[in-house]
N, CA, C and O atoms as a Tinker XYZ file with bonds, in Angstrom:
   340  protein
     1  N    108.060000  128.298000   79.582000    73     2
     2  CA   107.277000  128.570000   80.783000    64     1     3
     3  C    106.009000  127.759000   80.822000    63     2     4     5
     4  O    105.576000  127.292000   81.875000    81     3
     5  N    105.447000  127.608000   79.702000    73     3     6
     6  CA   104.139000  126.864000   79.609000    64     5     7
     7  C    104.326000  125.420000   80.046000    63     6     8     9
     8  O    103.468000  124.896000   80.757000    81     7
     9  N    105.439000  124.731000   79.644000    73     7    10
    10  CA   105.707000  123.382000   80.002000    64     9    11
    11  C    105.872000  123.248000   81.470000    63    10    12    13
    12  O    105.339000  122.316000   82.071000    81    11
    13  N    106.600000  124.155000   82.074000    73    11    14
    14  CA   106.850000  124.159000   83.510000    64    13    15
    15  C    105.568000  124.282000   84.313000    63    14    16    17
    16  O    105.350000  123.552000   85.280000    81    15
    17  N    104.731000  125.209000   83.903000    73    15    18
    18  CA   103.368000  125.421000   84.558000    64    17    19
    19  C    102.515000  124.184000   84.417000    63    18    20    21
    20  O    101.850000  123.783000   85.372000    81    19
    21  N    102.518000  123.551000   83.213000    73    19    22
    22  CA   101.710000  122.390000   82.997000    64    21    23
    23  C    102.168000  121.226000   83.896000    63    22    24    25
    24  O    101.363000  120.495000   84.472000    81    23
    25  N    103.528000  121.092000   83.987000    73    23    26
    26  CA   104.047000  120.007000   84.860000    64    25    27
    27  C    103.718000  120.307000   86.293000    63    26    28    29
    28  O    103.326000  119.408000   87.037000    81    27
    29  N    103.860000  121.498000   86.687000    73    27    30
    30  CA   103.487000  121.874000   88.121000    64    29    31
    31  C    102.039000  121.613000   88.416000    63    30    32    33
    32  O    101.680000  121.141000   89.495000    81    31
    33  N    101.174000  121.937000   87.404000    73    31    34
    34  CA    99.757000  121.710000   87.589000    64    33    35
    35  C     99.410000  120.215000   87.710000    63    34    36    37
    36  O     98.584000  119.813000   88.530000    81    35
    37  N    100.076000  119.403000   86.860000    73    35    38
    38  CA    99.861000  117.927000   86.917000    64    37    39
    39  C    100.372000  117.401000   88.254000    63    38    40    41
    40  O     99.707000  116.583000   88.890000    81    39
    41  N    101.534000  117.855000   88.684000    73    39    42
    42  CA   102.060000  117.415000   89.981000    64    41    43
    43  C    101.117000  117.798000   91.098000    63    42    44    45
    44  O    100.868000  117.007000   92.008000    81    43
    45  N    100.592000  119.004000   91.034000    73    43    46
    46  CA    99.718000  119.417000   92.099000    64    45    47
    47  C     98.443000  118.611000   92.175000    63    46    48    49
    48  O     97.967000  118.283000   93.262000    81    47
    49  N     97.870000  118.279000   90.969000    73    47    50
    50  CA    96.673000  117.459000   90.891000    64    49    51
    51  C     96.968000  116.047000   91.414000    63    50    52    53
    52  O     96.191000  115.472000   92.176000    81    51
    53  N     98.157000  115.491000   90.966000    73    51    54
    54  CA    98.533000  114.164000   91.416000    64    53    55
    55  C     98.695000  114.080000   92.934000    63    54    56    57
    56  O     98.200000  113.150000   93.572000    81    55
    57  N     99.390000  115.059000   93.498000    73    55    58
    58  CA    99.579000  115.104000   94.901000    64    57    59
    59  C     98.292000  115.342000   95.737000    63    58    60    61
    60  O     98.161000  114.865000   96.864000    81    59
    61  N     97.381000  116.078000   95.146000    73    59    62
    62  CA    96.075000  116.315000   95.817000    64    61    63
    63  C     95.329000  115.002000   95.815000    63    62    64    65
    64  O     94.736000  114.646000   96.832000    81    63
    65  N     95.331000  114.285000   94.748000    73    63    66
    66  CA    94.620000  113.006000   94.740000    64    65    67
    67  C     95.267000  112.006000   95.723000    63    66    68    69
    68  O     94.578000  111.293000   96.452000    81    67
    69  N     96.600000  111.980000   95.716000    73    67    70
    70  CA    97.349000  111.179000   96.578000    64    69    71
    71  C     97.028000  111.542000   98.045000    63    70    72    73
    72  O     96.799000  110.637000   98.847000    81    71
    73  N     97.003000  112.811000   98.412000    73    71    74
    74  CA    96.702000  113.257000   99.741000    64    73    75
    75  C     95.333000  112.884000  100.167000    63    74    76    77
    76  O     95.136000  112.493000  101.317000    81    75
    77  N     94.342000  112.989000   99.268000    73    75    78
    78  CA    92.975000  112.615000   99.601000    64    77    79
    79  C     92.884000  111.130000   99.847000    63    78    80    81
    80  O     92.211000  110.714000  100.790000    81    79
    81  N     93.519000  110.328000   99.055000    73    79    82
    82  CA    93.523000  108.895000   99.220000    64    81    83
    83  C     94.196000  108.526000  100.524000    63    82    84    85
    84  O     93.693000  107.672000  101.254000    81    83
    85  N     95.327000  109.152000  100.837000    73    83    86
    86  CA    96.023000  108.876000  102.110000    64    85    87
    87  C     95.148000  109.212000  103.294000    63    86    88    89
    88  O     95.080000  108.469000  104.274000    81    87
    89  N     94.462000  110.376000  103.181000    73    87    90
    90  CA    93.573000  110.840000  104.290000    64    89    91
    91  C     92.437000  109.838000  104.550000    63    90    92    93
    92  O     92.140000  109.512000  105.699000    81    91
    93  N     91.785000  109.338000  103.430000    73    91    94
    94  CA    90.788000  108.350000  103.512000    64    93    95
    95  C     91.293000  107.071000  104.126000    63    94    96    97
    96  O     90.614000  106.490000  104.973000    81    95
    97  N     92.475000  106.607000  103.724000    73    95    98
    98  CA    93.123000  105.449000  104.334000    64    97    99
    99  C     93.328000  105.618000  105.820000    63    98   100   101
   100  O     92.949000  104.756000  106.613000    81    99
   101  N     93.928000  106.728000  106.194000    73    99   102
   102  CA    94.138000  106.980000  107.645000    64   101   103
   103  C     92.810000  107.034000  108.419000    63   102   104   105
   104  O     92.742000  106.525000  109.538000    81   103
   105  N     91.791000  107.616000  107.869000    73   103   106
   106  CA    90.463000  107.685000  108.539000    64   105   107
   107  C     89.917000  106.245000  108.691000    63   106   108   109
   108  O     89.396000  105.876000  109.744000    81   107
   109  N     90.051000  105.437000  107.604000    73   107   110
   110  CA    89.552000  104.043000  107.765000    64   109   111
   111  C     90.262000  103.279000  108.833000    63   110   112   113
   112  O     89.635000  102.498000  109.548000    81   111
   113  N     91.569000  103.476000  108.973000    73   111   114
   114  CA    92.351000  102.756000  109.992000    64   113   115
   115  C     91.902000  103.207000  111.383000    63   114   116   117
   116  O     91.829000  102.382000  112.294000    81   115
   117  N     91.595000  104.512000  111.571000    73   115   118
   118  CA    91.115000  104.980000  112.846000    64   117   119
   119  C     89.750000  104.342000  113.191000    63   118   120   121
   120  O     89.498000  103.936000  114.326000    81   119
   121  N     88.916000  104.275000  112.202000    73   119   122
   122  CA    87.526000  103.696000  112.470000    64   121   123
   123  C     87.751000  102.205000  112.805000    63   122   124   125
   124  O     87.122000  101.723000  113.747000    81   123
   125  N     88.567000  101.484000  112.128000    73   123   126
   126  CA    88.763000  100.067000  112.477000    64   125   127
   127  C     89.309000   99.895000  113.858000    63   126   128   129
   128  O     88.836000   99.067000  114.637000    81   127
   129  N     90.337000  100.708000  114.163000    73   127   130
   130  CA    90.990000  100.613000  115.508000    64   129   131
   131  C     89.957000  100.898000  116.578000    63   130   132   133
   132  O     89.890000  100.181000  117.576000    81   131
   133  N     89.172000  101.905000  116.395000    73   131   134
   134  CA    88.151000  102.242000  117.426000    64   133   135
   135  C     87.150000  101.131000  117.566000    63   134   136   137
   136  O     86.748000  100.804000  118.683000    81   135
   137  N     86.715000  100.513000  116.420000    73   135   138
   138  CA    85.789000   99.362000  116.544000    64   137   139
   139  C     86.407000   98.176000  117.260000    63   138   140   141
   140  O     85.724000   97.468000  118.001000    81   139
   141  N     87.705000   97.955000  117.042000    73   139   142
   142  CA    88.327000   96.819000  117.641000    64   141   143
   143  C     88.564000   97.035000  119.149000    63   142   144   145
   144  O     88.284000   96.141000  119.948000    81   143
   145  N     89.079000   98.219000  119.544000    73   143   146
   146  CA    89.473000   98.482000  120.915000    64   145   147
   147  C     88.403000   99.115000  121.726000    63   146   148   149
   148  O     88.414000   98.983000  122.950000    81   147
   149  N     87.486000   99.789000  121.126000    73   147   150
   150  CA    86.362000  100.490000  121.903000    64   149   151
   151  C     85.042000  100.163000  121.189000    63   150   152   153
   152  O     84.398000  101.073000  120.668000    81   151
   153  N     84.620000   98.888000  121.150000    73   151   154
   154  CA    83.354000   98.583000  120.542000    64   153   155
   155  C     82.161000   99.236000  121.173000    63   154   156   157
   156  O     81.168000   99.483000  120.489000    81   155
   157  N     82.219000   99.528000  122.470000    73   155   158
   158  CA    81.127000  100.157000  123.151000    64   157   159
   159  C     81.143000  101.677000  123.029000    63   158   160   161
   160  O     80.246000  102.348000  123.538000    81   159
   161  N     82.149000  102.222000  122.361000    73   159   162
   162  CA    82.279000  103.664000  122.221000    64   161   163
   163  C     83.469000  104.137000  123.059000    63   162   164   165
   164  O     83.932000  103.431000  123.955000    81   163
   165  N     83.959000  105.356000  122.748000    73   163   166
   166  CA    85.043000  105.915000  123.444000    64   165   167
   167  C     84.554000  106.486000  124.746000    63   166   168   169
   168  O     83.780000  107.444000  124.767000    81   167
   169  N     85.017000  105.882000  125.860000    73   167   170
   170  CA    84.647000  106.343000  127.194000    64   169   171
   171  C     85.899000  106.428000  128.051000    63   170   172   173
   172  O     86.865000  105.689000  127.863000    81   171
   173  N     85.846000  107.343000  128.988000    73   171   174
   174  CA    86.979000  107.535000  129.925000    64   173   175
   175  C     86.754000  106.688000  131.126000    63   174   176   177
   176  O     85.604000  106.513000  131.530000    81   175
   177  N     87.781000  106.146000  131.727000    73   175   178
   178  CA    89.129000  106.174000  131.282000    64   177   179
   179  C     89.390000  105.239000  130.103000    63   178   180   181
   180  O     88.795000  104.164000  130.030000    81   179
   181  N     90.233000  105.615000  129.219000    73   179   182
   182  CA    90.613000  104.811000  128.080000    64   181   183
   183  C     91.363000  103.565000  128.498000    63   182   184   185
   184  O     92.107000  103.554000  129.479000    81   183
   185  N     91.136000  102.485000  127.700000    73   183   186
   186  CA    91.891000  101.296000  127.998000    64   185   187
   187  C     93.377000  101.517000  127.628000    63   186   188   189
   188  O     93.662000  102.041000  126.551000    81   187
   189  N     94.296000  101.138000  128.477000    73   187   190
   190  CA    95.708000  101.269000  128.123000    64   189   191
   191  C     96.087000  100.326000  126.978000    63   190   192   193
   192  O     95.681000   99.165000  126.934000    81   191
   193  N     96.882000  100.872000  126.055000    73   191   194
   194  CA    97.380000  100.043000  124.933000    64   193   195
   195  C     98.687000   99.368000  125.283000    63   194   196   197
   196  O     99.489000   99.891000  126.057000    81   195
   197  N     98.882000   98.242000  124.724000    73   195   198
   198  CA   100.143000   97.454000  124.998000    64   197   199
   199  C    101.290000   98.208000  124.360000    63   198   200   201
   200  O    101.060000   99.053000  123.495000    81   199
   201  N    102.497000   97.934000  124.756000    73   199   202
   202  CA   103.687000   98.559000  124.185000    64   201   203
   203  C    103.885000   98.112000  122.726000    63   202   204   205
   204  O    104.370000   98.866000  121.881000    81   203
   205  N    103.479000   96.822000  122.461000    73   203   206
   206  CA   103.585000   96.328000  121.101000    64   205   207
   207  C    102.651000   97.131000  120.184000    63   206   208   209
   208  O    103.042000   97.558000  119.098000    81   207
   209  N    101.406000   97.325000  120.646000    73   207   210
   210  CA   100.429000   98.109000  119.812000    64   209   211
   211  C    100.875000   99.558000  119.648000    63   210   212   213
   212  O    100.683000  100.145000  118.583000    81   211
   213  N    101.462000  100.135000  120.681000    73   211   214
   214  CA   101.946000  101.507000  120.576000    64   213   215
   215  C    103.134000  101.593000  119.526000    63   214   216   217
   216  O    103.250000  102.544000  118.753000    81   215
   217  N    103.977000  100.549000  119.569000    73   215   218
   218  CA   105.124000  100.575000  118.617000    64   217   219
   219  C    104.528000  100.405000  117.206000    63   218   220   221
   220  O    104.950000  101.120000  116.296000    81   219
   221  N    103.625000   99.545000  117.000000    73   219   222
   222  CA   103.055000   99.336000  115.614000    64   221   223
   223  C    102.352000  100.565000  115.158000    63   222   224   225
   224  O    102.481000  100.929000  113.989000    81   223
   225  N    101.587000  101.255000  116.034000    73   223   226
   226  CA   100.828000  102.433000  115.647000    64   225   227
   227  C    101.804000  103.591000  115.365000    63   226   228   229
   228  O    101.593000  104.337000  114.408000    81   227
   229  N    102.819000  103.752000  116.137000    73   227   230
   230  CA   103.867000  104.722000  115.923000    64   229   231
   231  C    104.608000  104.534000  114.589000    63   230   232   233
   232  O    104.926000  105.487000  113.877000    81   231
   233  N    104.865000  103.241000  114.291000    73   231   234
   234  CA   105.540000  102.891000  113.079000    64   233   235
   235  C    104.615000  103.191000  111.802000    63   234   236   237
   236  O    105.080000  103.606000  110.740000    81   235
   237  N    103.316000  102.947000  112.014000    73   235   238
   238  CA   102.360000  103.222000  110.921000    64   237   239
   239  C    102.334000  104.707000  110.633000    63   238   240   241
   240  O    102.376000  105.124000  109.476000    81   239
   241  N    102.261000  105.530000  111.720000    73   239   242
   242  CA   102.247000  106.961000  111.538000    64   241   243
   243  C    103.506000  107.452000  110.934000    63   242   244   245
   244  O    103.473000  108.311000  110.053000    81   243
   245  N    104.625000  106.939000  111.374000    73   243   246
   246  CA   105.933000  107.363000  110.722000    64   245   247
   247  C    105.961000  106.953000  109.260000    63   246   248   249
   248  O    106.479000  107.717000  108.446000    81   247
   249  N    105.451000  105.826000  108.883000    73   247   250
   250  CA   105.432000  105.374000  107.518000    64   249   251
   251  C    104.529000  106.252000  106.684000    63   250   252   253
   252  O    104.826000  106.505000  105.517000    81   251
   253  N    103.444000  106.717000  107.246000    73   251   254
   254  CA   102.575000  107.694000  106.527000    64   253   255
   255  C    103.336000  108.972000  106.264000    63   254   256   257
   256  O    103.286000  109.503000  105.154000    81   255
   257  N    104.030000  109.470000  107.247000    73   255   258
   258  CA   104.785000  110.744000  107.043000    64   257   259
   259  C    105.954000  110.539000  105.994000    63   258   260   261
   260  O    106.222000  111.413000  105.170000    81   259
   261  N    106.603000  109.394000  106.065000    73   259   262
   262  CA   107.641000  109.129000  105.062000    64   261   263
   263  C    107.061000  109.076000  103.637000    63   262   264   265
   264  O    107.660000  109.577000  102.685000    81   263
   265  N    105.869000  108.448000  103.523000    73   263   266
   266  CA   105.250000  108.387000  102.162000    64   265   267
   267  C    104.852000  109.768000  101.673000    63   266   268   269
   268  O    105.025000  110.062000  100.491000    81   267
   269  N    104.335000  110.611000  102.522000    73   267   270
   270  CA   103.982000  111.963000  102.145000    64   269   271
   271  C    105.159000  112.790000  101.737000    63   270   272   273
   272  O    105.144000  113.495000  100.728000    81   271
   273  N    106.217000  112.681000  102.577000    73   271   274
   274  CA   107.416000  113.475000  102.283000    64   273   275
   275  C    108.094000  112.971000  101.010000    63   274   276   277
   276  O    108.588000  113.772000  100.217000    81   275
   277  N    108.122000  111.647000  100.805000    73   275   278
   278  CA   108.714000  111.060000   99.606000    64   277   279
   279  C    107.969000  111.514000   98.348000    63   278   280   281
   280  O    108.596000  111.827000   97.335000    81   279
   281  N    106.691000  111.548000   98.405000    73   279   282
   282  CA   105.910000  112.026000   97.263000    64   281   283
   283  C    106.219000  113.461000   96.944000    63   282   284   285
   284  O    106.335000  113.818000   95.771000    81   283
   285  N    106.358000  114.300000   97.956000    73   283   286
   286  CA   106.646000  115.717000   97.739000    64   285   287
   287  C    108.080000  115.878000   97.088000    63   286   288   289
   288  O    108.292000  116.688000   96.186000    81   287
   289  N    108.966000  115.113000   97.572000    73   287   290
   290  CA   110.335000  115.083000   97.073000    64   289   291
   291  C    110.367000  114.669000   95.592000    63   290   292   293
   292  O    111.062000  115.261000   94.766000    81   291
   293  N    109.593000  113.643000   95.308000    73   291   294
   294  CA   109.558000  113.069000   93.962000    64   293   295
   295  C    109.058000  114.035000   92.902000    63   294   296   297
   296  O    109.525000  114.005000   91.763000    81   295
   297  N    108.117000  114.886000   93.264000    73   295   298
   298  CA   107.494000  115.814000   92.248000    64   297   299
   299  C    108.207000  117.162000   92.224000    63   298   300   301
   300  O    108.117000  117.865000   91.218000    81   299
   301  N    108.915000  117.557000   93.289000    73   299   302
   302  CA   109.557000  118.837000   93.300000    64   301   303
   303  C    110.828000  118.795000   92.472000    63   302   304   305
   304  O    111.572000  117.814000   92.503000    81   303
   305  N    111.071000  119.874000   91.727000    73   303   306
   306  CA   112.297000  119.959000   90.872000    64   305   307
   307  C    113.478000  120.506000   91.653000    63   306   308   309
   308  O    114.616000  120.438000   91.187000    81   307
   309  N    113.228000  121.031000   92.803000    73   307   310
   310  CA   114.287000  121.555000   93.668000    64   309   311
   311  C    113.859000  121.490000   95.124000    63   310   312   313
   312  O    112.723000  121.117000   95.419000    81   311
   313  N    114.724000  121.835000   96.009000    73   311   314
   314  CA   114.431000  121.702000   97.450000    64   313   315
   315  C    113.231000  122.572000   97.833000    63   314   316   317
   316  O    112.383000  122.153000   98.620000    81   315
   317  N    113.163000  123.818000   97.259000    73   315   318
   318  CA   112.076000  124.691000   97.653000    64   317   319
   319  C    110.697000  124.177000   97.132000    63   318   320   321
   320  O    109.681000  124.297000   97.817000    81   319
   321  N    110.698000  123.605000   95.909000    73   319   322
   322  CA   109.399000  123.064000   95.397000    64   321   323
   323  C    109.033000  121.857000   96.218000    63   322   324   325
   324  O    107.858000  121.681000   96.540000    81   323
   325  N    109.973000  121.025000   96.568000    73   323   326
   326  CA   109.636000  119.808000   97.334000    64   325   327
   327  C    109.057000  120.218000   98.691000    63   326   328   329
   328  O    108.074000  119.629000   99.142000    81   327
   329  N    109.643000  121.202000   99.333000    73   327   330
   330  CA   109.156000  121.749000  100.592000    64   329   331
   331  C    107.759000  122.289000  100.454000    63   330   332   333
   332  O    106.907000  122.035000  101.305000    81   331
   333  N    107.504000  123.044000   99.377000    73   331   334
   334  CA   106.175000  123.620000   99.139000    64   333   335
   335  C    105.101000  122.507000   98.930000    63   334   336   337
   336  O    103.983000  122.572000   99.441000    81   335
   337  N    105.515000  121.511000   98.162000    73   335   338
   338  CA   104.541000  120.383000   97.960000    64   337   339
   339  C    104.351000  119.654000   99.258000    63   338   340
   340  O    103.589000  118.689000   99.318000    81   339
């Protein structure tokens, strides 16, 4: 039981660090995008984004979700643990 708890603790710490790093990365991307597309600040009406930019942004968001899900699957020992992570 001790080994299992220790592994779970290490997994939780690793996933927490991974999650914080991913969150900081996502925040940095948002800051960069706002500086590029709204250098004067966010005002209404918003500038329309091109379909290419929307596809790239949607792909980036999907890739982020895939990375988070994959990390959870990697550390979970079964489906329930992976879901919990």
